[in-house]
N, CA, C and O atoms as CSV, one atom per row, in Angstrom:
chain,resi,resn,atom,element,x,y,z
A,1,MET,N,N,-53.921,-10.120,-11.999
A,1,MET,CA,C,-53.047,-9.039,-12.432
A,1,MET,C,C,-52.101,-8.634,-11.294
A,1,MET,O,O,-50.904,-8.436,-11.502
A,2,ARG,N,N,-52.659,-8.519,-10.107
A,2,ARG,CA,C,-51.860,-8.099,-8.967
A,2,ARG,C,C,-50.796,-9.150,-8.626
A,2,ARG,O,O,-49.681,-8.797,-8.242
A,3,THR,N,N,-51.130,-10.419,-8.764
A,3,THR,CA,C,-50.192,-11.508,-8.486
A,3,THR,C,C,-49.031,-11.481,-9.473
A,3,THR,O,O,-47.881,-11.682,-9.082
A,4,ARG,N,N,-49.317,-11.239,-10.725
A,4,ARG,CA,C,-48.260,-11.147,-11.737
A,4,ARG,C,C,-47.333,-9.971,-11.450
A,4,ARG,O,O,-46.120,-10.080,-11.632
A,5,TRP,N,N,-47.888,-8.862,-11.009
A,5,TRP,CA,C,-47.072,-7.691,-10.716
A,5,TRP,C,C,-46.096,-7.998,-9.580
A,5,TRP,O,O,-44.908,-7.697,-9.693
A,6,TRP,N,N,-46.582,-8.594,-8.484
A,6,TRP,CA,C,-45.704,-8.924,-7.368
A,6,TRP,C,C,-44.675,-9.986,-7.759
A,6,TRP,O,O,-43.529,-9.928,-7.313
A,7,ALA,N,N,-45.065,-10.936,-8.573
A,7,ALA,CA,C,-44.129,-11.947,-9.043
A,7,ALA,C,C,-43.024,-11.304,-9.864
A,7,ALA,O,O,-41.858,-11.679,-9.738
A,8,SER,N,N,-43.379,-10.341,-10.702
A,8,SER,CA,C,-42.361,-9.666,-11.505
A,8,SER,C,C,-41.452,-8.803,-10.632
A,8,SER,O,O,-40.256,-8.699,-10.902
A,9,VAL,N,N,-42.003,-8.189,-9.596
A,9,VAL,CA,C,-41.182,-7.400,-8.673
A,9,VAL,C,C,-40.195,-8.306,-7.939
A,9,VAL,O,O,-39.020,-7.962,-7.806
A,10,LEU,N,N,-40.660,-9.448,-7.466
A,10,LEU,CA,C,-39.775,-10.387,-6.784
A,10,LEU,C,C,-38.712,-10.941,-7.726
A,10,LEU,O,O,-37.554,-11.091,-7.335
A,11,LEU,N,N,-39.091,-11.241,-8.944
A,11,LEU,CA,C,-38.130,-11.742,-9.919
A,11,LEU,C,C,-37.067,-10.687,-10.227
A,11,LEU,O,O,-35.879,-11.000,-10.300
A,12,ALA,N,N,-37.493,-9.456,-10.404
A,12,ALA,CA,C,-36.539,-8.376,-10.673
A,12,ALA,C,C,-35.590,-8.189,-9.490
A,12,ALA,O,O,-34.395,-7.973,-9.688
A,13,GLY,N,N,-36.108,-8.270,-8.270
A,13,GLY,CA,C,-35.256,-8.142,-7.089
A,13,GLY,C,C,-34.261,-9.278,-6.990
A,13,GLY,O,O,-33.108,-9.062,-6.616
A,14,ALA,N,N,-34.691,-10.486,-7.320
A,14,ALA,CA,C,-33.788,-11.642,-7.266
A,14,ALA,C,C,-32.696,-11.514,-8.317
A,14,ALA,O,O,-31.533,-11.811,-8.045
A,15,LEU,N,N,-33.063,-11.072,-9.518
A,15,LEU,CA,C,-32.069,-10.918,-10.575
A,15,LEU,C,C,-31.105,-9.768,-10.300
A,15,LEU,O,O,-29.964,-9.798,-10.761
A,16,ALA,N,N,-31.538,-8.777,-9.570
A,16,ALA,CA,C,-30.685,-7.634,-9.262
A,16,ALA,C,C,-29.736,-7.911,-8.101
A,16,ALA,O,O,-28.839,-7.115,-7.824
A,17,GLY,N,N,-29.933,-9.038,-7.422
A,17,GLY,CA,C,-29.044,-9.379,-6.322
A,17,GLY,C,C,-29.586,-9.009,-4.962
A,17,GLY,O,O,-28.868,-9.094,-3.965
A,18,CYS,N,N,-30.820,-8.607,-4.901
A,18,CYS,CA,C,-31.416,-8.243,-3.618
A,18,CYS,C,C,-31.704,-9.459,-2.752
A,18,CYS,O,O,-31.782,-9.356,-1.528
A,19,VAL,N,N,-31.860,-10.601,-3.386
A,19,VAL,CA,C,-32.140,-11.831,-2.666
A,19,VAL,C,C,-30.866,-12.665,-2.672
A,19,VAL,O,O,-30.376,-13.010,-3.747
A,20,PRO,N,N,-30.312,-13.002,-1.507
A,20,PRO,CA,C,-29.067,-13.763,-1.493
A,20,PRO,C,C,-29.290,-15.199,-1.959
A,20,PRO,O,O,-30.323,-15.806,-1.675
A,21,LEU,N,N,-28.318,-15.720,-2.668
A,21,LEU,CA,C,-28.386,-17.092,-3.135
A,21,LEU,C,C,-27.771,-18.009,-2.097
A,21,LEU,O,O,-26.868,-17.590,-1.373
A,22,PRO,N,N,-28.229,-19.241,-2.002
A,22,PRO,CA,C,-27.641,-20.163,-1.025
A,22,PRO,C,C,-26.187,-20.465,-1.380
A,22,PRO,O,O,-25.822,-20.547,-2.552
A,23,THR,N,N,-25.375,-20.626,-0.352
A,23,THR,CA,C,-23.963,-20.940,-0.562
A,23,THR,C,C,-23.651,-22.274,0.067
A,23,THR,O,O,-24.418,-22.788,0.882
A,24,ASN,N,N,-22.541,-22.821,-0.309
A,24,ASN,CA,C,-22.096,-24.091,0.233
A,24,ASN,C,C,-21.367,-23.833,1.549
A,24,ASN,O,O,-20.353,-23.137,1.534
A,25,PRO,N,N,-21.831,-24.361,2.697
A,25,PRO,CA,C,-21.181,-24.093,3.984
A,25,PRO,C,C,-19.751,-24.620,4.047
A,25,PRO,O,O,-18.931,-24.078,4.788
A,26,LYS,N,N,-19.434,-25.668,3.283
A,26,LYS,CA,C,-18.062,-26.182,3.267
A,26,LYS,C,C,-17.098,-25.135,2.724
A,26,LYS,O,O,-16.008,-24.943,3.263
A,27,ASP,N,N,-17.508,-24.456,1.647
A,27,ASP,CA,C,-16.655,-23.435,1.049
A,27,ASP,C,C,-16.421,-22.287,2.016
A,27,ASP,O,O,-15.306,-21.773,2.111
A,28,ASP,N,N,-17.457,-21.881,2.732
A,28,ASP,CA,C,-17.323,-20.788,3.690
A,28,ASP,C,C,-16.380,-21.164,4.820
A,28,ASP,O,O,-15.572,-20.339,5.246
A,29,ALA,N,N,-16.467,-22.388,5.313
A,29,ALA,CA,C,-15.610,-22.825,6.414
A,29,ALA,C,C,-14.160,-22.920,5.976
A,29,ALA,O,O,-13.265,-22.512,6.716
A,30,SER,N,N,-13.913,-23.450,4.786
A,30,SER,CA,C,-12.531,-23.574,4.323
A,30,SER,C,C,-11.930,-22.205,4.037
A,30,SER,O,O,-10.747,-21.983,4.295
A,31,ALA,N,N,-12.729,-21.284,3.508
A,31,ALA,CA,C,-12.232,-19.934,3.254
A,31,ALA,C,C,-11.925,-19.218,4.563
A,31,ALA,O,O,-10.925,-18.506,4.659
A,32,ALA,N,N,-12.770,-19.399,5.565
A,32,ALA,CA,C,-12.530,-18.769,6.862
A,32,ALA,C,C,-11.281,-19.339,7.515
A,32,ALA,O,O,-10.538,-18.603,8.165
A,33,ALA,N,N,-11.036,-20.631,7.357
A,33,ALA,CA,C,-9.846,-21.251,7.931
A,33,ALA,C,C,-8.587,-20.713,7.266
A,33,ALA,O,O,-7.580,-20.482,7.936
A,34,LYS,N,N,-8.638,-20.512,5.944
A,34,LYS,CA,C,-7.488,-19.968,5.234
A,34,LYS,C,C,-7.186,-18.548,5.698
A,34,LYS,O,O,-6.028,-18.193,5.916
A,35,VAL,N,N,-8.222,-17.747,5.846
A,35,VAL,CA,C,-8.036,-16.361,6.259
A,35,VAL,C,C,-7.515,-16.289,7.689
A,35,VAL,O,O,-6.609,-15.507,7.979
A,36,SER,N,N,-8.078,-17.100,8.588
A,36,SER,CA,C,-7.669,-17.014,9.981
A,36,SER,C,C,-6.235,-17.478,10.168
A,36,SER,O,O,-5.518,-16.914,10.994
A,37,SER,N,N,-5.792,-18.488,9.428
A,37,SER,CA,C,-4.412,-18.938,9.578
A,37,SER,C,C,-3.448,-17.935,8.965
A,37,SER,O,O,-2.325,-17.778,9.444
A,38,LYS,N,N,-3.879,-17.255,7.907
A,38,LYS,CA,C,-3.024,-16.279,7.250
A,38,LYS,C,C,-2.927,-14.983,8.051
A,38,LYS,O,O,-1.891,-14.319,8.028
A,39,SER,N,N,-3.987,-14.622,8.752
A,39,SER,CA,C,-4.022,-13.340,9.433
A,39,SER,C,C,-3.403,-13.372,10.823
A,39,SER,O,O,-3.341,-12.340,11.491
A,40,ARG,N,N,-2.949,-14.527,11.269
A,40,ARG,CA,C,-2.321,-14.589,12.586
A,40,ARG,C,C,-0.967,-13.885,12.555
A,40,ARG,O,O,-0.140,-14.170,11.689
A,41,PRO,N,N,-0.737,-12.978,13.482
A,41,PRO,CA,C,0.540,-12.275,13.486
A,41,PRO,C,C,1.671,-13.204,13.928
A,41,PRO,O,O,1.467,-14.129,14.714
A,42,SER,N,N,2.856,-12.937,13.408
A,42,SER,CA,C,3.999,-13.765,13.770
A,42,SER,C,C,4.581,-13.353,15.120
A,42,SER,O,O,5.326,-14.118,15.733
A,43,VAL,N,N,4.249,-12.164,15.581
A,43,VAL,CA,C,4.709,-11.699,16.887
A,43,VAL,C,C,3.509,-11.536,17.812
A,43,VAL,O,O,2.379,-11.337,17.366
A,44,ARG,N,N,3.776,-11.621,19.076
A,44,ARG,CA,C,2.689,-11.499,20.043
A,44,ARG,C,C,2.268,-10.041,20.173
A,44,ARG,O,O,3.103,-9.143,20.063
A,45,PRO,N,N,0.980,-9.797,20.407
A,45,PRO,CA,C,0.513,-8.417,20.543
A,45,PRO,C,C,1.021,-7.781,21.840
A,45,PRO,O,O,1.320,-8.471,22.815
A,46,VAL,N,N,1.108,-6.478,21.824
A,46,VAL,CA,C,1.555,-5.723,22.987
A,46,VAL,C,C,0.386,-5.582,23.952
A,46,VAL,O,O,-0.714,-5.197,23.556
A,47,THR,N,N,0.630,-5.896,25.215
A,47,THR,CA,C,-0.399,-5.735,26.243
A,47,THR,C,C,0.044,-4.684,27.245
A,47,THR,O,O,1.224,-4.339,27.316
A,48,ALA,N,N,-0.896,-4.183,28.012
A,48,ALA,CA,C,-0.610,-3.100,28.957
A,48,ALA,C,C,0.355,-3.528,30.061
A,48,ALA,O,O,1.163,-2.721,30.520
A,49,ASP,N,N,0.282,-4.785,30.492
A,49,ASP,CA,C,1.162,-5.206,31.584
A,49,ASP,C,C,2.605,-5.387,31.137
A,49,ASP,O,O,3.483,-5.554,31.984
A,50,GLN,N,N,2.882,-5.362,29.838
A,50,GLN,CA,C,4.249,-5.459,29.340
A,50,GLN,C,C,4.974,-4.117,29.364
A,50,GLN,O,O,6.204,-4.078,29.332
A,51,VAL,N,N,4.240,-3.039,29.420
A,51,VAL,CA,C,4.826,-1.704,29.309
A,51,VAL,C,C,5.288,-1.205,30.670
A,51,VAL,O,O,4.531,-1.198,31.640
A,52,THR,N,N,6.553,-0.786,30.718
A,52,THR,CA,C,7.117,-0.142,31.913
A,52,THR,C,C,7.730,1.183,31.489
A,52,THR,O,O,7.776,1.497,30.300
A,53,GLU,N,N,8.198,1.954,32.451
A,53,GLU,CA,C,8.838,3.224,32.112
A,53,GLU,C,C,10.118,3.004,31.322
A,53,GLU,O,O,10.474,3.820,30.472
A,54,ALA,N,N,10.806,1.913,31.597
A,54,ALA,CA,C,12.078,1.652,30.927
A,54,ALA,C,C,11.891,1.250,29.462
A,54,ALA,O,O,12.738,1.580,28.632
A,55,ASN,N,N,10.815,0.552,29.123
A,55,ASN,CA,C,10.653,0.065,27.756
A,55,ASN,C,C,9.459,0.699,27.035
A,55,ASN,O,O,8.977,0.141,26.049
A,56,ALA,N,N,8.986,1.821,27.492
A,56,ALA,CA,C,7.786,2.436,26.921
A,56,ALA,C,C,7.964,2.800,25.449
A,56,ALA,O,O,7.064,2.553,24.646
A,57,SER,N,N,9.091,3.374,25.082
A,57,SER,CA,C,9.286,3.763,23.683
A,57,SER,C,C,9.397,2.534,22.778
A,57,SER,O,O,8.892,2.544,21.655
A,58,GLN,N,N,10.044,1.491,23.255
A,58,GLN,CA,C,10.165,0.257,22.481
A,58,GLN,C,C,8.785,-0.379,22.278
A,58,GLN,O,O,8.461,-0.808,21.171
A,59,LYS,N,N,7.987,-0.442,23.319
A,59,LYS,CA,C,6.653,-1.034,23.213
A,59,LYS,C,C,5.730,-0.166,22.350
A,59,LYS,O,O,4.859,-0.689,21.656
A,60,ALA,N,N,5.918,1.145,22.392
A,60,ALA,CA,C,5.121,2.028,21.542
A,60,ALA,C,C,5.432,1.759,20.071
A,60,ALA,O,O,4.528,1.748,19.236
A,61,GLU,N,N,6.701,1.543,19.754
A,61,GLU,CA,C,7.093,1.229,18.383
A,61,GLU,C,C,6.526,-0.136,17.954
A,61,GLU,O,O,6.059,-0.283,16.824
A,62,GLU,N,N,6.566,-1.123,18.843
A,62,GLU,CA,C,5.994,-2.437,18.534
A,62,GLU,C,C,4.492,-2.333,18.303
A,62,GLU,O,O,3.949,-2.996,17.419
A,63,LEU,N,N,3.825,-1.506,19.092
A,63,LEU,CA,C,2.384,-1.308,18.933
A,63,LEU,C,C,2.079,-0.627,17.597
A,63,LEU,O,O,1.119,-0.993,16.919
A,64,ARG,N,N,2.889,0.357,17.220
A,64,ARG,CA,C,2.723,1.032,15.937
A,64,ARG,C,C,2.859,0.029,14.777
A,64,ARG,O,O,2.074,0.050,13.829
A,65,GLN,N,N,3.872,-0.850,14.873
A,65,GLN,CA,C,4.086,-1.866,13.842
A,65,GLN,C,C,2.908,-2.843,13.787
A,65,GLN,O,O,2.493,-3.262,12.706
A,66,GLU,N,N,2.381,-3.196,14.940
A,66,GLU,CA,C,1.234,-4.096,15.007
A,66,GLU,C,C,0.016,-3.472,14.325
A,66,GLU,O,O,-0.688,-4.142,13.569
A,67,LEU,N,N,-0.227,-2.200,14.589
A,67,LEU,CA,C,-1.349,-1.503,13.968
A,67,LEU,C,C,-1.159,-1.372,12.460
A,67,LEU,O,O,-2.121,-1.484,11.701
A,68,ASP,N,N,0.087,-1.135,12.019
A,68,ASP,CA,C,0.367,-1.057,10.590
A,68,ASP,C,C,0.102,-2.392,9.898
A,68,ASP,O,O,-0.455,-2.417,8.801
A,69,ARG,N,N,0.497,-3.506,10.530
A,69,ARG,CA,C,0.244,-4.830,9.953
A,69,ARG,C,C,-1.258,-5.077,9.816
A,69,ARG,O,O,-1.719,-5.577,8.790
A,70,GLU,N,N,-2.012,-4.727,10.848
A,70,GLU,CA,C,-3.463,-4.925,10.791
A,70,GLU,C,C,-4.096,-4.057,9.712
A,70,GLU,O,O,-5.018,-4.493,9.022
A,71,ALA,N,N,-3.604,-2.835,9.564
A,71,ALA,CA,C,-4.147,-1.947,8.535
A,71,ALA,C,C,-3.837,-2.489,7.146
A,71,ALA,O,O,-4.676,-2.396,6.251
A,72,GLU,N,N,-2.649,-3.052,6.949
A,72,GLU,CA,C,-2.294,-3.633,5.656
A,72,GLU,C,C,-3.166,-4.840,5.343
A,72,GLU,O,O,-3.570,-5.036,4.197
A,73,GLN,N,N,-3.458,-5.650,6.359
A,73,GLN,CA,C,-4.300,-6.822,6.143
A,73,GLN,C,C,-5.718,-6.409,5.759
A,73,GLN,O,O,-6.350,-7.058,4.925
A,74,LEU,N,N,-6.212,-5.351,6.353
A,74,LEU,CA,C,-7.553,-4.881,6.021
A,74,LEU,C,C,-7.593,-4.235,4.652
A,74,LEU,O,O,-8.630,-4.264,3.989
A,75,ALA,N,N,-6.479,-3.647,4.209
A,75,ALA,CA,C,-6.446,-2.959,2.937
A,75,ALA,C,C,-6.253,-3.919,1.766
A,75,ALA,O,O,-6.535,-3.552,0.625
A,76,GLU,N,N,-5.774,-5.150,2.021
A,76,GLU,CA,C,-5.572,-6.112,0.956
A,76,GLU,C,C,-6.910,-6.523,0.365
A,76,GLU,O,O,-7.858,-6.800,1.100
A,77,PRO,N,N,-6.993,-6.564,-0.977
A,77,PRO,CA,C,-8.248,-7.032,-1.579
A,77,PRO,C,C,-8.409,-8.522,-1.379
A,77,PRO,O,O,-7.416,-9.247,-1.316
A,78,PRO,N,N,-9.643,-8.998,-1.277
A,78,PRO,CA,C,-9.855,-10.435,-1.109
A,78,PRO,C,C,-9.371,-11.191,-2.336
A,78,PRO,O,O,-9.541,-10.741,-3.469
A,79,GLN,N,N,-8.763,-12.352,-2.092
A,79,GLN,CA,C,-8.244,-13.148,-3.190
A,79,GLN,C,C,-9.353,-13.950,-3.849
A,79,GLN,O,O,-10.237,-14.475,-3.172
A,80,ALA,N,N,-9.301,-14.042,-5.161
A,80,ALA,CA,C,-10.297,-14.819,-5.892
A,80,ALA,C,C,-10.001,-16.304,-5.748
A,80,ALA,O,O,-8.848,-16.715,-5.619
A,81,LYS,N,N,-11.056,-17.092,-5.772
A,81,LYS,CA,C,-10.873,-18.542,-5.642
A,81,LYS,C,C,-10.464,-19.161,-6.955
A,81,LYS,O,O,-10.266,-20.374,-7.031
């Protein structure tokens, strides 16, 4: 009786999604490659050694744009396969 109860608990957990199902590693690698190539910025990131007193406002604006691009990428829903 006790064995049946635990078996039913495990089955219910598996059906509810508590137990992860095996995935194909090829699919994960190809999806990661697509995301990484898409998420690369077209402009170089702003670093501290690039900022001087003369160009501080320009670099601050570039940094703001960089942060906005990253926020947009994070806000995009994942694409279905």
